[in-house]
N, C-alpha and C positions, 0 to 999 in steps of 0.2 A: 214713418219715419224711427220712432221707438222700436219698431221691430231690426231694423237697418243697425239701430246703435247697440241695440243689445246683442246681434250676431257678431258685431265687432269686438265687442268686449269678451266673448266669448270664445272668437277666434286668438285675440291677443292673451286672455285666460290661459288658454289651451299651450301657445306656442312658450310663454312663459314658463309653464309645467314641464314640457320637453326640454327645454333649456336645463333648466333646473336637472331634471334626471340625469341629463348627459353629461354635467360637470363634476354631479356630487353622488347619482344613485347608483348609475351602470359601472361594475367593473370593468378594470382592464382586461384585455384578452389574454388567457394566460400562456406564456412562453412554449412552443413545440418541444414535446418529448426529443431527447437525442435519439431514442427508440428508432422515431419517424424520421428523423433528419437524415440517421445512418442508412438505414433502408432504404430511403428516397435517392442517396448519395450514391451508393452501393459499393462504400469504405468504411470499413471501420477503424478510427485510430486511436492505437494502444500507447498510451505515455509510461516508458518504462526506464528503469535506473538496477544497475546492477547487482544482483542479490543472488549469488551461488546458494542451491542448486537449483532455485526455482527459474533466472531467467540471467542469462552470462553471455558474453561473447565468444564460444571455441574456438581458438586456434586450430586446434587439430581437424576442424571442417570449416572453418572460414568463413561461419555465419551462427547468428544466435541460435542456442541450445537450452534444454531446460521445459522442467514441468509446464511452466507458463503458456510456454510457445502452443504444447497440444491443448492447452486449456483454451485458448482463444481462437485455435485454429477451428477447433471445434463448434463455438460460440459464432465465429464466422461464417460456418457451413450451413448450422441452424438458420440464421438470418440469411443467408444467402448474400453475402458480401465478401468483400477482398480484404485482405489485415494491412494496414499501414504501421511500422512500427517507429514510435517516434521517441529517439533518446534525450534523457534529461538526467537531472541528479535529485537524490533523494532529499537536499536542503531546498529544490526548486520543484517540484511535483504538483505541488498543492497549487501553487501559481500558475502552473500549465495549463493545468484543468480547468482551473477560474478564465482563464484569461482563453479558453476555445483551441489552446494550441493541440489539445488530441480530446477524444471524446468520452474516454474513460481511463482511470489509473491500472496499471499491472497489478499483482498481487503483490498485496502488504500488509503487515502486521497491524492491527486495531490501534488506534493511537486517538487519544482526546485532544490533541493540539490538532490533527489532521480532521478529526469530526467536527470542529468549529468551522471549518469553510467548503468540506467536502461531504457528503454521504458514504456510509459504510454498508457494504454486503458483504453477507457471511453471519457467519466466519466458515469456513473451511478447513483447518486445522488448527492442533495449538503445540505448541514446543516450549521448552525449559529456554530460560537464558542464562547463558555459561559463562567462563572465561577460558582463554587459551593462553599458557605462558611456556616459554622456554623449558624442557625439560631438565636441563641441569640446574636450575634453579628450583625443583622442588623434592620437598623431603624434608626430615626431620632435623630442624637447626639451620635449615637454608631457608630462602627468602618467604616459599609461599609452602603450605600444607593442603588447607582448602581455601575454598571460594571467600571463608569470612578474614584472609591475611590481603585480601588485595587493596581495601580501604584505607591505606596509611599512607602517612608524608614520604614523598620520595618516587612513589610508584606511579609511573605513568601508562591511562589506559588508553587504548588507541580505538576510536570509533570513527563509523562512517558520518559523514555532517548530514544531518537532519534525518537519520536513521532512528529508528524505536529506542535502539540503546544511547543513543544522544538525550533525546527526550527523558528517560526514564532515569538514567544516572545522574543528570544534570540536578534534578528531584533528590537523589539518594545518599549521593557521595559527601563526605565531610572533609577527609583529610587528602585524597590520590587525586593525582592533577590528570583533566581529561585533554588528549589529544585530536580534536576533530581534523581528520583529511577528507580530501574532496570523495573518497568511495571506497568500499570492500578492498578493491586490488593494491589500495596507497597502504591500507592497514597490514595487509600482510605483510607487503615489503617492509612496512616499520617495525614490523613484530620481528622480524628475519635479522634488521640490521643493528636492530637494537636501537630504533629510534624511540620506541616503544617499548612498554613491558610486557602488557597483557591487550587481549583482544576480546572486546566485548562484542557478542553477539549473540545468535540462535543456536542452538545446538546443534541442528540441522547441517548447520553450516560449518561449525569448528567438527564435528567428525569427518566429515571429507577432508578438512584440512589436515587434522591428525594424520588419517593415513597416507595423505602426499607428502607431509614435510616430517618425516619419524624424529626431527631436532623440537619440536613442539607436542603437547599435551594439555588436555582439558583436565581443568583444576575439579575434583570431587564439591557437586553442590551446586545448586542453580540460587542465582542472586534474583530470579523473577522469572516469569512465563508470558507468552501473547500469545493470541490468535492472530492469523492470517486468512484475510478475504481481499476483496481489492473496493477501491472507491470510484462514485461515479457524482456527476456535478450535483452540488447542493440545491435540494429542492425540487428535482427532475424523480418525482416518485413513481414515475410511469416506468422510466429505464430502473430503478430501483427495485420496483416492486417484479421485473421480467428477469431480471440479473439474479436474483434471492432464488426465484423458479428455476433456472438455470442451474445454480449451484446445485440446489434438493436433487434437481434431475440427474445431474452428473454423479452426485455420492450414492443415489438408489442404483444408478446402471451398473456401479462398480468401475466408471471408469476417473474417477479419482484415487481408488488406490490401486489401479492398473498404472495411471501415471506416475504416482510415487515409486512402484516397483519398478517401473522403467529408466527410471533415472537414479535408483537407487538411493531414495531419500528415507532414511532412517532419521528417529530422533523424537518424529514427531507423531501424533493421533490426528484422525480422521472425528472432529466435532459431530457427534451423531445428530439426524435431522430430528427436529421438533415436530 
């Protein structure tokens, strides 16, 4: 009788220990990495917003063009998956990535605000941040001489809403007015139609615009600098490691330089591998 009672006590004790371990001692199963889900599904969904010359809708060929197209086509080739481009806006790309609207965010500049909800992979390139203005407003005795003349009352600076310029200049400016527009094409129209006085973005973009629109010019001097990479879902260390290795390999193979040359991207430098 005592043996049976002892056996029952032992069984009950064992069950109690098992339950306690189950509810408090065993960690939850980790979420599956996007690297695995992408290869299983056979499709890599890339969220993008217009950023000349990295990615933009090219009216001449009727489809997306730019550095990022070559970059992600190579990534998809190595992963043996198809590419799916998911259009978004700079102001909502972070939310789209967090909501699983796409698997990875297209090439973008490093930002502390983005890094609060996503993980940055890279960097790939580095560029200066500069101002574009109307040429007839530049010179001694005129409205602008250098970039130091921009932060003044009455000056309207056009930026793409949610862009790196938006976040940086919001903290930096003391007198000029920021005019937030839906995207870079809207800012280009804005400065040409005098809705804004200045276009603030990265140097490589402004170099191309200066060539395309002779009435516009880049002011001497940079107001900041930035590094370009891309973003993956926060906490997905497996995908982050793989993408960083992919970037490292593309630099070493010379493909990053090849794609920059192909799309005539100047005003940037490749960040060396460490």
